[in-house]
Structure formats: structure tokens, C-alpha cells
C-alpha positions as CSV (number, residue, x, y, z in Angstrom):
1,M,7.3,11.7,28.6
2,K,6.6,15.3,28.2
3,V,9.1,17.8,26.8
4,T,8.6,21.5,27.3
5,L,10.5,24.8,27.1
6,A,11.5,26.0,30.5
7,K,10.2,29.3,31.8
8,A,12.8,29.7,34.6
9,D,16.6,29.7,34.8
10,A,18.0,26.2,35.0
11,V,19.8,26.7,38.3
12,T,16.8,28.1,40.1
13,A,14.4,25.4,38.7
14,K,13.0,22.9,41.1
15,A,13.5,19.4,39.7
16,D,14.8,15.9,40.5
17,L,17.6,16.4,38.1
18,L,19.5,19.3,36.6
19,A,21.5,18.2,33.5
20,V,24.2,20.5,32.2
21,P,26.7,20.0,29.2
22,V,30.5,19.8,29.8
23,F,32.9,20.1,26.9
24,A,36.0,18.1,26.5
25,G,38.8,19.1,28.8
26,P,36.7,19.1,30.9
27,E,35.3,22.5,30.2
28,L,32.1,23.5,31.9
29,G,29.3,24.4,29.5
30,P,26.2,26.6,29.6
31,G,24.5,26.4,33.0
32,A,27.3,24.1,34.5
33,E,29.5,26.9,35.9
34,A,26.7,28.5,37.9
35,A,25.5,25.1,39.1
36,V,28.9,23.9,40.2
37,A,29.5,27.3,41.9
38,A,26.4,26.7,43.9
39,L,27.6,23.4,45.1
40,G,30.7,25.0,46.7
41,V,32.9,21.9,46.3
42,P,36.2,21.5,44.4
43,L,35.1,19.8,41.1
44,A,38.4,18.9,39.3
45,P,39.6,16.3,41.8
46,L,36.1,14.8,41.8
47,L,35.9,14.5,38.1
48,E,39.4,13.1,37.8
49,T,38.6,10.4,40.4
50,R,35.5,9.5,38.3
51,G,37.5,9.5,35.0
52,F,35.3,12.2,33.5
53,S,36.9,14.3,30.9
54,G,33.7,15.7,29.0
55,K,34.0,13.3,26.1
56,A,30.7,12.6,24.4
57,G,28.9,9.8,26.1
58,E,30.3,10.4,29.5
59,A,28.2,11.4,32.5
60,V,28.6,12.0,36.2
61,T,25.9,12.4,38.8
62,L,26.5,14.7,41.9
63,P,24.0,15.0,44.8
64,T,23.3,18.8,45.5
65,L,22.7,18.3,49.2
66,G,20.1,21.0,49.2
67,R,22.5,23.7,47.7
68,L,20.4,23.7,44.4
69,P,16.6,23.4,44.0
70,A,17.4,20.2,41.9
71,A,18.2,17.1,43.9
72,V,20.8,15.8,41.5
73,L,23.3,17.6,39.2
74,L,24.1,15.5,36.1
75,L,27.2,16.5,34.1
76,V,26.9,15.3,30.5
77,G,29.9,15.1,28.3
78,V,29.4,16.5,24.8
79,G,32.9,16.4,23.5
80,E,34.8,19.2,21.8
81,R,33.1,22.4,21.7
82,D,33.5,23.0,18.0
83,K,32.2,19.5,17.1
84,V,28.9,19.6,18.8
85,D,26.1,18.9,16.5
86,A,22.5,17.7,16.4
87,E,23.4,14.0,16.8
88,V,25.7,14.7,19.8
89,L,22.7,16.5,21.4
90,R,20.3,13.7,20.7
91,R,22.6,11.2,22.3
92,A,23.3,13.6,25.3
93,A,19.5,14.0,25.8
94,A,19.2,10.2,25.9
95,T,21.7,10.2,28.7
96,V,19.6,12.6,30.6
97,V,16.4,10.5,30.1
98,R,18.1,7.3,31.3
99,Q,19.8,8.9,34.2
100,G,16.6,10.5,35.2
101,R,14.4,7.3,35.3
102,G,12.3,7.0,38.2
103,G,12.1,10.8,38.6
104,R,9.2,13.2,37.8
105,K,11.1,16.2,36.3
106,A,14.4,17.1,34.9
107,V,15.7,20.5,33.6
108,T,18.6,20.7,31.0
109,T,20.6,23.4,29.3
110,L,22.0,21.0,26.7
111,A,20.3,22.9,23.9
112,Q,22.6,25.9,24.7
113,A,25.7,23.7,23.8
114,L,24.9,24.6,20.1
115,P,24.4,28.4,20.4
116,A,24.6,29.3,16.7
117,Y,21.6,27.0,15.8
118,P,19.2,27.4,18.8
119,E,16.2,25.9,17.0
120,A,18.1,22.9,15.6
121,A,19.4,22.3,19.0
122,V,15.9,22.3,20.7
123,Q,14.7,19.9,17.9
124,A,17.6,17.5,18.5
125,V,17.4,17.5,22.2
126,T,13.6,16.8,21.9
127,E,14.0,14.0,19.5
128,G,16.8,12.4,21.4
129,A,14.9,12.5,24.7
130,L,11.6,11.2,23.4
131,L,13.3,8.4,21.4
132,A,15.2,7.3,24.5
133,A,12.1,7.3,26.6
134,Y,10.4,4.8,24.2
135,R,9.5,1.4,25.5
136,F,7.5,-1.5,24.0
137,D,6.0,-3.3,27.0
138,K,2.6,-3.9,25.6
139,Y,2.9,-7.6,26.4
140,K,4.5,-7.4,29.8
141,Q,2.6,-7.9,32.8
142,A,2.7,-5.0,35.3
143,K,4.9,-5.6,38.4
144,A,3.0,-4.3,41.4
145,N,5.8,-5.2,43.7
146,G,8.2,-2.7,42.1
147,S,10.5,-5.3,40.7
148,G,9.9,-4.1,37.1
149,P,12.1,-1.5,35.4
150,A,12.1,2.0,36.8
151,A,9.4,4.4,35.5
152,E,10.4,6.7,32.7
153,L,11.2,10.3,33.4
154,A,7.9,12.1,33.6
155,S,8.9,15.5,32.1
156,L,12.0,17.3,30.7
157,A,12.2,21.1,30.6
158,L,14.7,22.6,28.0
159,V,16.4,25.9,28.8
160,P,17.1,27.1,25.2
161,G,19.9,29.3,24.0
162,G,19.5,32.9,23.0
163,S,17.2,33.8,20.1
164,G,19.9,35.5,18.0
165,G,21.3,32.3,16.2
166,R,21.1,31.7,12.5
167,G,17.6,31.4,11.2
168,S,16.2,31.9,14.6
169,G,12.5,32.9,14.9
170,G,12.7,33.9,18.6
171,R,10.6,32.1,21.1
172,G,8.0,31.2,18.5
173,G,10.7,29.5,16.4
174,L,11.9,27.6,19.4
175,S,8.4,26.4,20.1
176,R,8.1,25.3,16.4
177,A,11.4,23.5,16.8
178,L,10.2,21.7,19.9
179,A,6.9,20.7,18.1
180,A,8.9,19.3,15.1
181,G,11.0,17.3,17.3
182,Q,7.9,15.8,19.0
183,V,6.4,14.9,15.7
184,R,9.5,13.4,14.2
185,A,10.2,11.3,17.5
186,A,6.5,10.2,17.6
187,A,6.7,9.0,14.0
188,T,9.8,7.1,14.5
189,N,8.4,5.5,17.7
190,L,5.2,4.6,15.6
191,A,7.4,2.7,13.3
192,R,9.1,0.9,16.2
193,D,5.6,0.0,17.6
194,L,4.7,-1.6,14.4
195,S,7.9,-3.5,13.9
196,N,8.1,-4.7,17.5
197,E,4.6,-6.4,17.2
198,P,4.7,-10.2,17.1
199,A,3.9,-11.7,13.9
200,N,0.8,-13.4,15.1
201,A,-0.6,-10.0,16.0
202,L,0.2,-8.3,12.7
203,H,-0.7,-10.1,9.5
204,P,-0.9,-8.2,6.2
205,A,-4.6,-7.4,6.7
206,D,-3.7,-6.2,10.2
207,L,-1.1,-3.9,8.7
208,A,-3.7,-2.6,6.4
209,A,-6.1,-2.0,9.3
210,A,-3.4,-0.3,11.3
211,A,-2.7,2.1,8.4
212,R,-6.3,3.1,8.3
213,R,-6.4,3.7,12.0
214,L,-3.1,5.4,12.5
215,L,-3.5,7.7,9.4
216,A,-7.1,8.9,10.2
217,G,-7.1,12.7,10.5
218,K,-3.4,12.8,9.2
219,G,-4.2,14.1,5.7
220,V,-3.5,10.8,4.1
221,T,-6.0,8.5,2.3
222,V,-5.6,4.7,2.5
223,K,-6.7,2.3,-0.2
224,V,-6.0,-1.6,0.1
225,K,-5.8,-4.2,-2.6
226,D,-6.8,-7.7,-1.4
227,E,-5.5,-11.1,-2.8
228,K,-8.3,-11.2,-5.4
229,Q,-7.5,-7.7,-6.7
230,L,-3.8,-8.4,-6.8
231,A,-4.2,-11.6,-8.8
232,S,-6.6,-10.0,-11.2
233,E,-4.4,-6.9,-11.8
234,G,-1.2,-8.8,-12.4
235,F,0.8,-8.5,-9.2
236,G,2.5,-11.7,-9.6
237,G,5.3,-11.0,-7.2
238,I,3.2,-10.3,-4.2
239,I,0.8,-13.1,-4.9
240,G,3.7,-15.4,-5.4
241,V,5.4,-14.7,-2.2
242,G,2.1,-14.7,-0.2
243,Q,0.4,-17.6,-1.7
244,G,1.9,-20.2,0.8
245,A,0.5,-18.4,3.8
246,E,-2.8,-18.8,5.5
247,H,-3.0,-15.0,5.8
248,P,-3.2,-13.5,2.3
249,P,-1.1,-10.6,1.1
250,R,-2.2,-6.9,0.8
251,L,-1.0,-3.9,-1.2
252,I,-1.6,-0.8,0.8
253,E,-1.7,2.6,-1.0
254,L,-1.2,5.9,1.0
255,R,-1.7,9.2,-0.6
256,Y,-0.8,12.5,0.7
257,A,-1.7,15.5,-1.6
258,P,-1.2,19.0,0.0
259,K,-2.3,22.2,-1.6
260,G,0.4,23.8,-3.6
261,A,2.5,20.7,-3.8
262,S,5.8,21.2,-5.5
263,G,6.2,17.9,-7.0
264,K,5.4,14.2,-6.4
265,V,7.4,11.3,-5.1
266,V,6.6,7.7,-4.4
267,L,7.8,5.8,-1.4
268,V,7.7,2.0,-1.3
269,G,8.1,-0.2,1.8
270,K,8.8,-3.9,2.2
271,G,6.1,-5.3,4.5
272,I,6.9,-8.9,5.0
273,T,5.1,-9.5,8.3
274,F,6.9,-12.7,8.8
275,D,9.6,-14.3,6.8
276,S,10.3,-18.1,7.2
277,G,12.1,-18.2,4.0
278,G,9.3,-20.1,2.3
279,L,10.3,-23.5,1.0
280,S,14.0,-22.1,1.0
281,L,13.5,-22.4,4.8
282,K,15.7,-20.2,7.0
283,P,17.6,-21.8,10.0
284,A,15.6,-21.6,13.2
285,D,17.8,-18.9,14.8
286,S,17.5,-16.7,11.6
287,M,13.7,-16.6,12.0
288,K,13.7,-15.1,15.6
289,T,13.6,-11.6,14.5
290,M,11.8,-12.0,11.3
291,K,8.7,-10.1,12.6
292,T,10.8,-6.9,11.8
293,D,11.0,-7.8,8.1
294,M,8.2,-5.3,7.6
295,S,10.3,-2.4,8.9
296,G,10.4,-0.7,5.6
297,A,6.7,-0.6,5.4
298,A,6.6,0.6,9.0
299,A,9.0,3.4,8.1
300,V,7.0,4.6,5.1
301,L,3.7,4.5,7.0
302,A,5.2,6.4,10.0
303,A,6.7,9.0,7.8
304,M,3.6,9.7,6.0
305,S,1.8,10.0,9.4
306,A,3.9,13.2,10.0
307,L,3.7,14.9,6.7
308,A,0.7,17.1,7.4
309,E,1.9,18.1,10.8
310,L,5.2,19.2,9.3
311,D,3.5,20.9,6.4
312,V,5.6,19.1,3.9
313,K,4.9,20.7,0.4
314,V,5.4,17.5,-1.6
315,A,2.7,15.2,-2.9
316,V,3.6,11.7,-1.6
317,T,2.2,8.3,-2.6
318,G,3.3,5.3,-0.4
319,Y,3.1,1.7,-1.2
320,L,3.3,-1.0,1.5
321,A,3.9,-4.3,-0.2
322,S,2.8,-6.8,2.5
323,A,2.8,-10.6,2.7
324,E,3.8,-13.5,4.9
325,N,6.5,-15.8,3.4
326,M,5.5,-19.2,4.6
327,P,6.1,-22.8,3.4
328,S,3.1,-25.0,2.5
329,G,1.7,-27.0,-0.3
330,A,0.6,-23.9,-2.0
331,A,3.9,-22.0,-1.7
332,T,6.0,-20.8,-4.6
333,R,8.7,-23.5,-5.4
334,P,12.3,-22.8,-6.4
335,G,12.2,-22.9,-10.2
336,D,8.7,-21.3,-10.5
337,V,8.3,-18.4,-12.9
338,L,6.2,-15.3,-11.8
339,T,4.8,-12.5,-14.1
340,M,5.4,-9.3,-12.4
341,K,3.2,-6.1,-12.6
342,N,5.2,-4.6,-15.5
343,G,5.1,-7.9,-17.5
344,K,8.6,-9.0,-16.8
345,T,9.0,-12.7,-15.9
346,V,11.1,-13.8,-12.9
347,E,12.5,-17.3,-12.2
348,V,12.4,-17.8,-8.5
349,L,15.5,-19.7,-7.6
350,N,15.5,-18.9,-3.8
351,T,12.1,-18.3,-2.1
352,D,14.0,-16.6,0.7
353,A,14.9,-13.7,-1.7
354,E,11.2,-12.6,-1.4
355,G,11.4,-9.0,-0.5
356,R,12.6,-7.9,-4.0
357,L,9.5,-9.8,-5.5
358,V,7.0,-7.8,-3.6
359,M,8.9,-4.6,-3.9
360,A,9.2,-5.0,-7.7
361,D,5.4,-5.0,-8.1
362,A,5.0,-1.9,-6.0
363,L,7.8,-0.1,-7.8
364,A,6.4,-0.9,-11.1
365,L,3.0,0.5,-10.0
366,G,4.7,3.7,-8.5
367,A,6.8,4.3,-11.6
368,A,3.7,4.1,-13.9
369,S,2.3,7.3,-12.3
370,G,5.4,9.2,-13.5
371,P,6.8,10.6,-10.2
372,D,9.7,12.9,-9.9
373,A,11.4,10.4,-7.6
374,I,10.9,7.0,-6.1
375,V,12.5,5.8,-2.9
376,D,12.1,2.4,-1.5
377,V,13.0,1.1,2.0
378,A,13.5,-2.5,2.8
379,T,15.2,-5.0,5.1
380,L,16.3,-6.6,1.9
381,T,19.5,-8.4,2.2
382,G,21.6,-9.9,4.9
383,A,24.5,-9.2,2.5
384,C,24.2,-5.5,3.2
385,A,24.5,-6.1,6.8
386,V,27.6,-8.2,6.2
387,A,29.0,-5.3,4.2
388,L,28.1,-2.4,6.4
389,G,27.3,-3.8,9.8
390,N,24.3,-3.1,11.9
391,R,24.5,0.7,12.1
392,Y,24.7,1.8,8.4
393,S,21.9,1.6,5.8
394,G,23.0,0.9,2.3
395,L,22.0,3.3,-0.5
396,M,21.8,2.5,-4.2
397,A,20.5,4.9,-6.8
398,N,20.3,5.5,-10.5
399,D,20.3,9.3,-10.0
400,E,23.2,11.2,-8.6
401,A,21.2,14.2,-7.5
402,L,18.7,12.1,-5.6
403,A,21.5,10.0,-4.0
404,A,23.1,13.2,-2.7
405,E,19.9,14.5,-1.4
406,L,19.2,11.4,0.7
407,L,22.8,11.1,2.0
408,D,22.6,14.6,3.2
409,A,19.1,14.0,4.7
410,A,20.5,10.8,6.5
411,A,23.5,12.7,7.9
412,E,21.3,15.5,9.3
413,A,18.8,13.0,10.8
414,G,21.6,11.1,12.5
415,E,21.0,7.8,10.5
416,P,24.3,6.7,9.0
417,T,24.0,5.7,5.3
418,W,26.6,4.5,2.9
419,R,26.3,4.5,-0.9
420,L,26.9,1.2,-2.7
421,P,27.3,0.8,-6.5
422,L,25.0,-0.6,-9.1
423,P,27.6,-2.2,-11.2
424,P,26.3,-2.6,-14.8
425,E,28.7,-5.5,-15.5
426,Y,26.8,-7.4,-12.8
427,R,23.6,-7.1,-14.6
428,K,24.2,-10.3,-16.6
429,D,24.2,-12.4,-13.4
430,I,20.5,-11.8,-12.7
431,E,19.5,-13.0,-16.3
432,S,17.6,-16.2,-16.4
433,D,17.9,-18.9,-19.1
434,L,14.1,-19.4,-18.5
435,A,12.7,-16.0,-17.9
436,D,13.6,-12.4,-18.2
437,L,15.2,-12.4,-14.8
438,K,16.1,-14.5,-11.8
439,N,15.7,-13.4,-8.3
440,V,19.2,-14.1,-7.0
441,G,22.7,-13.6,-8.5
442,D,26.1,-14.8,-7.4
443,R,26.9,-15.6,-3.9
444,Y,29.0,-12.5,-3.3
445,G,27.6,-9.1,-3.7
446,G,24.1,-10.0,-2.8
447,A,23.0,-6.5,-1.9
448,L,24.1,-5.2,-5.3
449,F,22.2,-7.9,-7.2
450,A,19.1,-7.1,-5.2
451,G,19.5,-3.4,-6.1
452,L,20.0,-4.3,-9.7
453,F,16.9,-6.4,-9.7
454,L,14.8,-3.6,-8.3
455,E,16.2,-1.1,-10.9
456,E,14.4,-3.3,-13.5
457,F,11.0,-2.2,-12.2
458,V,11.4,1.6,-11.9
459,D,11.1,2.5,-15.7
460,N,14.1,4.8,-15.6
461,R,12.5,7.2,-13.2
462,P,15.0,8.7,-10.6
463,W,15.1,6.1,-7.9
464,A,16.9,5.3,-4.8
465,H,16.9,2.1,-2.7
466,L,17.6,2.0,1.0
467,D,18.6,-1.4,2.4
468,I,18.1,-1.3,6.2
469,A,18.7,-5.0,7.0
470,G,21.3,-4.0,9.5
471,P,20.1,-1.0,11.4
472,A,16.4,-1.8,11.4
473,R,17.0,-3.7,14.7
474,A,19.3,-3.1,17.6
475,E,20.4,-5.9,19.9
476,S,21.4,-3.7,22.7
477,E,20.8,-0.2,23.9
478,D,22.6,2.4,21.8
479,G,22.3,6.1,22.6
480,Y,18.7,7.0,22.1
481,L,17.7,3.6,20.7
482,G,16.8,0.6,22.9
483,K,16.9,-3.0,22.0
484,G,14.4,-3.9,19.3
485,S,13.1,-2.0,16.3
486,T,14.8,1.3,15.7
487,G,12.4,3.0,13.2
488,V,15.4,3.7,11.0
489,T,14.9,5.9,8.0
490,V,11.7,7.6,9.2
491,R,13.6,10.8,10.1
492,T,15.7,10.5,7.0
493,L,12.6,10.5,4.8
494,L,11.0,13.3,6.7
495,T,14.2,15.4,6.5
496,W,14.5,14.7,2.7
497,L,10.8,15.4,2.0
498,E,10.9,18.7,4.2
499,H,14.0,20.0,2.3
500,R,12.6,18.9,-1.1
501,G,9.3,20.8,-0.5
502,A,11.1,23.8,0.7
503,S,13.6,24.0,-2.3
504,R,11.1,23.9,-5.1
């Protein structure tokens, strides 16, 4: 779908659909009053009959019967006027895209519902529309008889607000905001593409090849360590997890080094391309979605694909720790001891707690370079999803300032995140009688034990861990996200890196 800035007034634009915001009440928003007046019909009784009050998430379609150039008028609820923010606009834009399926062109004045921040509004509507238009239908046979899903809306034209808002750069600023929304949405959709791939089409070596292909021309260099290099260089965690699989592991290094960089950070993503649980085998139902256990790596790769286009002024090194966790005669056994990249030994008591093992090696490597901050992203523990549900990411950190930066970035990006503790009194529960550490703690508080385990490998550098086990995948359509991979944390990471580069 193509998103553009409209050149004409919304009411006079010829389109299949004209979408206008309505505040709670209902109170007609920008563009709505003129459109309704052109219809020449009493609106209040009709909306009352439809149960439409302007709450966020509500929508009503009205045929224009030729009284407007647009064939259909869509009233989109955005809630109370003073509570409209970027996330409200993202979700409202998704409503426009879904209501417009099968059409060629829609025009909307949604961006005018946040008049104080016209550029942020344009970016938000662009993001929401392009995220909602996403489909992963690569493996579906085309239906020539029209029985398949309706085609996505071909184009959406935004009628922006005035250029006098805070921080506005006029028409040029609005165009830049549109471009930023397109880049951020494209990066998120890239992560969704990778995580939606079936595991038989995306082994660790395939992920490495995809990184080379997708990052070509993006200002990011790619280097890959194969299983021989990993073994000789002491990456015991990655080798230990991957040794039971036919397809060997990889550690993929991504480097972005802009001129005038104002610091350096490390991103680490969990890239388990399929997780059977290893010899600690998962139940069959729990394996069905384990192709998405590399969502952390997908998020890091996708975020780095957008850095140059967004002109981020921070040097970023990304590590994708990738393996398949499979049972075989060669697989790591419960009770085995692995020696990690930083020399610490780990007793593996549960081979299904494998993510922290590959992440630990990558974190140790990243910490050795002395970065200003380390952030890791992983579908790490079902315990985090039990604690926070399927919408919130869990954040753990050893640095207050870094935690605050990421929480602010997540809120701005519309990706709910909640901070969890790293209780020092729990540290003793991951001590092993046989080795330095064991890879599981007590039955309860599993997300916290995983965080404490990872902390052992960051060498006291400022570090934050994002557990995305819940929100990495959606089981039903929700706002601008459809069923399947969500690409969660891509926009959080980009927001954080943009702000960090601009403030230093």
C-alpha cells in the first residue's frame, strides 16, 4: 500500500473512501463536519441507532450517494479530544485500512486530530496504516475465483494539519515525518516476515544469508561465525544448544558505524529458529509456534536495517545468536556442563532453557567491546507471559537511566512494556553445586531468574533485557497487528536509538 500526503482538500478528493475522525460525544472532528454537511442527512439519530459514540475503536460507514466525490464516508472514533495521542492515531489508521479493503484509494483527515503535533500525527497514521496492511501470504495459493481475502487498499492519502504545530518544519517536515513512518513500518514488517517464515525455510545459516541480503546497501556490515569458529573461540552456550541439530548454529555480527557517532551500543537478539525443547522436550502443542523463537534476532536485524535511513547518530553492533534446539544423540543432556564465552561454567538442568545460553555468549562478546549500553531482546520465558500476558514486554535492567530511556521509548512507540525486578536475594537460586551457574532457578519467578542469569555475562556494563515471549506473536487481529508475528520492539529500539543519538 502506498501512503502519500494529499494535495487536495479531503471533502473534494475523489476516492473510494473518505475517513474522518470523530471525538467522544460524538463530536465531529476535522473534516467530518464539512463531509456530513455535504451529505445533507440528520446524523445524530443514525449514529445513535448504530451505537456509535466516538469512542476509540468505533467506526461507522455511510454511503455518500454521490453527494461527495468519495463513494463512502467512514467515521472513525478517536475518543476524548484531549486524550488523542500517536497510538490512538495508529489504531485509527488501521481501522481505515481494514474498512478500505478492496478499494483503490482512501483519503483521511485523521492526522488533524492531533493539531499540536502535526509531524508526529503524520508519522503515526503512516505507521498504523502500513502495519495494518501487512500480510504474510507467501505460501498461499492465489485464488483466481475471488474466494480469497479482499485485496488491500492500494493507496491512502493523508490530509495533514496546519504547519504551525510544535516543532513543525512545514510541508518539508511533514514529508520527513511521512518517510520516517514508512521506514519504521517497513522495518517492523521485515521482522514479521522473518519470524513468520516456517522453520524448514529458515535455519541459522538461512538467517545469516538473509542478514547479508536484507542489509546490503543499508550501511551495515555483516560477519558470520560458523560452528567451527564458534567452537574454537569458546562460544560454549551457542554450540551446546545447537549441537543436537542437523543444521549447525551461527553467530551473526552486524555493525553500523555512522560518521560523527555520539556513542556506541550493543544489541543482542535471540535467534532460535526452532525450539523443540531439546531433550527436555516440549509438549506437542507448545511447539506449534516455535518458529517465532527467533523474534528477538528478527527485531535486532530489522531495527538495524533502518538506522541509516533514519540517520541515527549512534554506532550500533548487533549480535544474532542463532541455533536450532533439537533432540538427538548428539544433543546436550540435562546435567551437562558448558563453558561460556566469558569462561563461566553452566550446569544445564533443563535444555528447554536454551535461549539464555546462546544469549549469554553473545552478551559476553558484546560486553568485551566496552559499549555505553547493551540491550538484548528475546522470547525468553513463558513465565514472563504468565506474569504480564501477551501484550506487555518485560524489562529488566541493571541501570536506572537506561531502563527509563527504554520505557519512555516503548511508550512513544506504542509497545507496552513493564519493568520487572532483578532481586539480588534470588541470585543464590541460580548457583550450581557443580559449576558456576545453573541455567534454571526455582519454579516460580522464572523470568527473573533468566534475567539474573543474563546479568552474569554483561561485565557490569549498563544493560537492559527485554523479554518478549508474550507480545512477539498475536493469536488474533489487534489494532494494526494481524495474527502471527508482531515485530515487537523494532519501533521501541528505533525510538530509543534516535533519541539517544539526538541527545548526545
